[in-house]
N, C-alpha and C positions, 0 to 999 in steps of 0.2 A: 272150612269152618265146621266144627262139630254141631250136632243138633242142639246140644245143651247151650253152647255159646250163641247160636242163632236165636234160641228162645229167650235168652237173657238180653240179647240185642233188641229183639222185638219189644220186650217189656220195658226196657230203658227208653226206647223211642216213643212208645205210648205214653210213658210218664212225662217225658220231656215235652211232647206235643200238648199234653193236658195242662202244663204250666206255661206254655208259650203265650206271651201277653196278647197277641191278636186273637188267638183262639179262646183264651180265658175271658177276654173282654167281650167276645161275640157269643159266648155261651156254647161253644163247640166242645164236645167231649168225645175223644177217641175211646170207644168202648172195647175194641179188640183189634189186635194185630196178630195174625197167626205166626207161629214160630218159623214157618217157611216163607213168610211175607207174600203169600198168595191170596190172603183174604184180610180185609180191613172193614170194620164197622164203625160208623161215626153217628153221633146224635147231636142235635142242636135244639135246645129248649127255646121257648119264646118268652122274652122279658122286655123290660123297658129299653134295654141297651141294644136290642136288635129288631125292634118293632118299627114298622114304617108308619106313615101318616094315617093309614086306614086300619092300623092295628094288626096287620099280618106280618109274616116273616119278611124282613128286608131282603131284597134281591141280591145285594152284594154279599150279605152274610150267607145266603143259600149257595152262592158260587164259592165263597171262600171255604166253606166246610168241605168242599170236594177238591179244592185246588191241588194239593201236592201229592195225593196218594198214588195215582197211577205211575207218576215219575219215580217215586220212592220204591214202589213195588218192583218196577222193571229194573231199577238200579241194583237192588238187592238180588234179584233173580238172575240177571245177566252177568253180573260181576264187574270187576274193575277194568276189564278189557273193552268196555263199551262206554260211549258218551250217550247220555240220555238227558234230554231237555224237553220242557213243555214248549210247543211251538205255537199252538192256537187253541182257542176254546170258545164255546158259545153255550148259552143256556136258553132253554125254552121253558117259559113259565106256563104251567098247565092249569094249576088251581092254587088258590091262596093257602098259605101255610098258617093255620089258625092255632097251632100248638106245636109240640115237639115234632121234629122231622128227623128222618134217618136216611143214611146212604150206606149201601153194602157194595164194596168193591171186590172184584175177583180177577185173577190173572191165571189162565190155564196153560197146560203144556202145549196146546196147539198154537196159541199166540206166541209163546216163547220160541218154539221151533220155527215158526214162520219168520220171526224177527231174525233169528240166527241165519236162516237160509237167505233172506233178503239182503243181509249185511255182510255175508261171508267174503265177498270180493272187495269190500271196502266202500260199497255204496251206502248212501244214507237211505233210511227208510222212515216213512211217516205213518205209523199205524194210527188208526182212528178208533178211539175207545169211547164208551158211553157208560154213564152211571145214572141211576134214577134216584131222586129224592122223594121219599114217601112219608106221609104222616102216620100216626099211631094206628089208624084204621086201615092202612095200606093204600090209601088214595094217593095217586101220583100227583105230586106238587110241582116238580120240575125235572127236566131231563138235561143233563150236562154232557156235551160232546167235547172230547179232548183230542187234539192231534199232537203226537209226540214226535220228536226228532231222535232217531237212534242211529248210531254209526259205530262200527268197530274202530278202535283207536289204531293209529298207524303202526305202533310197535306190535300190536296183535295181528295186524294184516300180514306183516312180513313173516310171521310164524306159521301162517296157514299154508 
């Protein structure tokens, strides 16, 4: 796929996610998806619709703002020869989110190469990734741990 088509695809996905009802209702805003799908930036404001009993960010909303991005980023970077699924997740709540919060996701060459090496023989691989949710002052609000399931599809294994 050409760089121009990838950039268009990233813009379209960003637009679609920003009107996706669960994100729209939770106040989640996808601020940026890089043309190469290696970086994503997400923001979530604090409003009556995602505020908990004590007036801070609802924990479920904090998790949902981070949910699909590592899977989407790996799918786009590894290509159609790979199966990529979320397998497990956990969230550590560090400090209350008293306003807007942000998460910045990144996928580097080293991770992609590691996944390709680990799955080359057809084995499944369970990379563990982490993203931090921070407030506008940079204070750590939550740390989300994700385990993904990645495997080379059978038709691609035969070609190796």
